[in-house]
N, C-alpha and C positions, 0 to 999 in steps of 0.2 A: 093540359100539357103542352109545350110550347112548338110549335113547330120548328122543323129545322132550319129554314130561312131564316124565321125571326130568331132563333138561337145564334145561328151565324151572325147575323147582324147585330145582335146584341156584344158579341165577342169582339166584333172589329169596332164598334163604337167604344170598346173601353180599352183600345190602344193608344198609345202616346200620340203616334203619328197622326192618328186621325184627327184627333180635336186642333192638332197644330197645323195640319193643312187646311181644314176649315177656316180657322181664324185666319191665317193668311191670306186665302182667296178672299176671305170678307175684307179683311185690309188693301187689298189691291183694288177690289171693287168699289170700296168706299172712297179711296182715291179721285178713282176714274171718273165716278159718278159726277163728282163736281163739275167736271167738263161738260157733260151732258144738259146738265140743269143750271147751267150759269146764265143760262137767258131767262130765268124766272127771279132773276136778281134786279131791282130797279138800279139805273144806270146812277143814279146820285147817292147809292148808299154806301160806295166805295171810299167816296170822299169822307165821310162821316166816320165810317169805322177805322179807317187805317190796317187796312189787311197787309201792309207792306211787309209787318213783321211777322208774318207766317213761314218765311224763309228760313230765319233765325230759329224759331220753335221746332220746326221739322227737323233741322240739324241736329239741336238738342237731342230731339228722341232719338234720332238715328243712333247717333254715337253711344248714348248712355243705355238704349233698349239692348244693342249688342252685348254690351257689358254686362249688364245685368241677366242677360239671358246665357252667357255664357257661364257665369257664377251659381244660376239656378240650377243648370247642368250637373256641373260640378257636385253641387249641395246635393242634387237628388241622388246622383251615383254613391254619394259617401252614404246616404239614407237606407238605400238598397243593401250595400256593405253590412252596415252596422244590421240591418234586420237577417241577411244572412247567416251572419257569424253569432249574434247575440240573441236570436231567436232561433229561427229553422230556414234552410233556404226556401222549405215549400210555402213559406209565408210572402216570400218577396212578391209573389204574382198579385196579392191583396194589395201591397204596397205601391207597387206601377199601376195599378188601376185607380188609386187615389185622384177624384175629380178635382180636388183642388190644387194639387200640383199641376194636372193635367192643365187647367184653366189657366193658370198664373203663367206656364210655361208658352201656351198657346196664345194669351194675350200679348206678351212681349214679344215673340215673334211676329204676330201681326202687325202689333203697332211700329217693329221694325220696318217693315214691308211696306206698311201704309205711308209712312213718312218717306223711304226711300222711291218709291214711286212718284208722290207728290212733290218730293224735290227734281226728280227726272223731268216730270209734266211741266214743273214751274221754269225748269232752265229752257225747255222749247217754247215758253209762251204759249201753251195750248189754254191757259185757264182764262187769260186776259183778266182785267180789273174785278169784273163781276164774279168770274169763276174764283177768285184769289178770296172774297170773301166768304163765300161758301165753305172754301178748304179752308179759312179760318174758325169759322164756326165749329166745322167737324175736327178740325185738330183741338179746339178747347175740348170738347167731349172727350175725345182719346186720350189728352191729358188727365182729366179727370177720373176714367177709368182706369189709367196707369195708377195712380195715387190710391184709388179705393183697391186694387187688386195688389199692389205692392205692401199695404197695409195688413191685408189678409195672409201674404205670404209670409211676411215677417212673423205674425203670430203662428202660421201653420209650421214654421220651421222650427220652434221650439219642440213640438211633438213628432216631426215626421223621422220615421225609423227607429222610436225608442222602443223598449221591449214592451211596457204598459199599453203602449197604442197600437202596436202591432198584434198584439193578444187580443185588443179589444176588437179588431178587424178580424181576426179568426173565428172569434168567439160569433160576432154577429153574422158570419157568412155561415156558420154552422146552424145557427138557430135560422136563418133562412130557410136553409135546405132542408131542416127538419120539419118546419111549418109547413112548406110544400108539399114534404111527402106526408104528412099528416092529412094535408088535403085533398091529395091524389094519391092513396095509398098503393095504387097500382098503375100509377101513370097514366092513369084515364082508362085501362083496360078492365079485364075481368079477372078475379082471383085463380090462381092455377087450382087444378081439381087436388081434392083432399089427397089423393094417392100420392102427388109431387112429382108423378112423372106423365110423360104425353102417352096417348095411346099407343099401342103398340103396331098400328099401321102408319105411325109418324115419319115423316121423311127429314133427315137432317138437313140444315143449312150450314155448310161449313164456312169458317172464316177464312178470308183470303190474304191476311194480314196479322200482322202481330202489333198489340198495343191495347191501350187502355179505352175501354168504352166509356165517351165524353158525354153523347148525347143519344136516346133512343125517339125517334118521332114516331110515337104510338099513331098519331092522325093518319101518317102516311102508310104505317102498317093497315090500318084500319079500312082504308081504300082498297090497298091492295088484296085483303080478304074479303071486301065485298067484290068487287071485280071478279077474282076468281072462286069466289063461293068456297073459300078454304079457311081452315081455322089455323091460326099461328100461337104457337108457344114459345115464349120468350124464354131463353135459360140465362141470360145474362141481363144485368143491371147498370145503370150508370156508376163508373168506378171499377167494374170489375176487369182484370186481365184476360185478354184472349189473345190465343196463338194460332198462326197458321195449322188448319186441319181441325180447329175445336168446331162444335156445334153450338152455335150462336143461337139458333132455333130451331123449331121443330115444325113442320105443316103437315096438316092433313088435307089434300086436295081433292077437289072434286072427283068424283068417280067418273072414269072414262076420259080424263083429261090427256092431251098429246104430250108426249115427252118434250115436245118444244116449248110449251106452255110452263112446264115445269121449271125449264133452264131459265127462262125470263121471269117466273116468279122467284125464283132463288137469287137472281140480280136485283131484282125490285126490292126484295128486302134486306139482301146487304147494303144498298144504296141509303135505307133508312137508317141505319145504324152507324154511327160516327165514332170511327177510333183516332186516337192520338198518340202522341208519345208520353204525355202525363197526364194524371187526373186533374180535375178541376173541382172547384169545391160548388157551383151551382146546384147540380143536381145529384150530388154525392156527399149525403151527409156522412156516412163513413170517412171520407176523407178527411172533412173537418175533425171529428172527433180524434182521429188518428194524428192528425198536425197540433191539436192542443195537447194531446199524450206525449207526443215528439217534445214539445216545447218544456214541458215538465220532465223528462227523462233528461235533457241536454243541461236544464237547471239542477239536476242532481247529478250530474257527474262530478268528477273531483276536479276537474280543470275550473268548473262556474263555482260548483259548491253553494247554492242558493236554494234551500228548499222553502225560504219564504215564497217565490215565483212558483215551485211546485204547488204549495200550498193553497196559492191564488188560482191555479189554473184547475185544481179540483174542485174548487168552487164554482167554477164557470163552467165545468163538465156537467156539474149537476143540474146548473140552470138549462144548460142546453139539452140534457134529457128528459128534464120536467118538461119541455115543450112535446116530445114525444109521448108522455105520459098523459098529458092533459087533453080532454077531448076538444076537437076543432070549434071555433066560432061557429062555423056552419057545416052541414053534413058533409063527410068526404063525397067529392064527386067524380065522377064517372063520364067518359065520352060514350053517348047511344050508338056513335057510328063505330064502336072501338070493340063491341061486347064478343065479337069472335079471336081477341086478343088475350091470353092469357099470359099473365104476369106474377112471378114470385113476389111476396111482400118482403119488406125488411125485418131482419130476424132480431130482436131485442139482445139475443146472446152475442152476435156478432157487436152489436153497438158497446155493449158492456166488454167484449174483449178487446175491440180497438182502443178503448179509453182506458180502462183500469189497468189490464193486463202489463202493459210496460211500465206504469207508474209504481205498482207493487212489487215489481221485480228489482227497478233500481233505487227505489226508496226504503226497500224493507228493514235496512240498518238505522232508519232515523225514526224515533218513538213519535214525533210531532207530526211526521208525515204519515205513519201507518195509523196513527189516532185520527187523522183528518180524514185519510180514505174509510176507515171503519164508520165513522159519522156519514160521511158521504152516502154509503151503501145503505146505513138505516135511513137516512133520510128520503132516498130513493124509495125502498120498500116501503113507506109509509105513504108515499105520494100516489103510487098506486100498487097497493099489494099485488091483485091479480096480474099485473104486467111484468112487475121489477122484480117481485119477491125472491123467484128461483134463479134469477140470474143474479142479484144481490147476495144471497145465500152461497152461491156458490164461489163467488169473488171472495167473500168474507173468510170462506174456507182455504182459500188459495193464498188469500193474503196472509192469514195467520201461519199457513205452512213457511213462508218466506220469512215471516217474522220469528219464527222459532229457530230458523239458521242464522239469521242476520244479527240480531239484538243479543246483546252482551248479558246485561242484567237479568235475572229471573222476574224481579219485580216489575220490569218493562214487558216483560211477556206476559205476564199474570194479567196487567192491567190491558195489554190488548185482547185477551182471551174474555175477561168479564164485558169490555164494551161489546165484543161481538157475540155474546152468549145470545142474544135476542135472535139474531139472524142464523146463527149453528143450530138452534133448538129448532129453527124453521126446516133448515138442512137436514136435520134428522128425521124430521116427519115425512 
């Protein structure tokens, strides 16, 4: 599992302003370095290179990059709006984290500041003849970088914010989260007791805020458990909603420990669980499946009426759940220092409910959607019968109930019943 500071750092580096600030500082530093290293240029070189043109080049870069940055920002905002209205607002976060867009904007802003600082330094005479040569060389390199970035940016604009591209991002984030959970089924901790409940002597660690669990630092909890010789039973997973007064975890402290130590232990456990105002994709596979399902439901709404997108999303859901049903490339991992941390696993019924439930409800009146849903459930039941069979059978029966009420033709109802019959037989057993 990822420690909290590493998780927070990763969230920070995905913000647009971070790369823009980094490239801006790099542009300013590059322009000023020419002043520092101008002594390394031979005195006879300026006459041969003719670096007087650097003023005009920097002026062109400064004026053009400001216009390009403004245009790119407006295009980016329009793409965010298109992703929000055409797919789902929950997918906008992934579009905003697009590295190509961030790199392009950061390059344009950094180039603008580089040229601006260069022009200011040139006007003061800080460079001298030798410094101008060095600045000219760096400016040529910046021009090449700008041209390369513009070409990539133009190609990327044809896909930014489009429905298919946004769905690709959601599917990729969902698969990454599922694969991570397959590799770390208990977030590095130990499986919860078979009873599903903590010991009777356990003390509740109550939440002091309201929000979604975004990250659980199991490594920090492991250190806390070792220091206090305590056992910690987590009652929440990333993606769960917590409210003030709710038990986030249960602890079995060391016998004879002082009440003050109990209070410090509670505070330390709360500090290892990060709550936020919204769910994130990284450690929450159920959120990715819910967003995919929401995309399909929106496509099936009367205002959109796009069953093709819903059918495409169903296939993506099967691919995502296949990652959960296949064995990992290497044995599941657990942190040996976190053996006192007990964690609930993901429930396959919850995964199926998150994805198939809304689509079965909203697409029940369309034969093509019912057919694709039934085939998807059959596929998953064949991929991993011990894991998926019961959940697939339950959802096939539920889908058939929706279809019986929503479909008009008896022939269509009969086709769905015949197609779902293998799963219904399993359900009867």
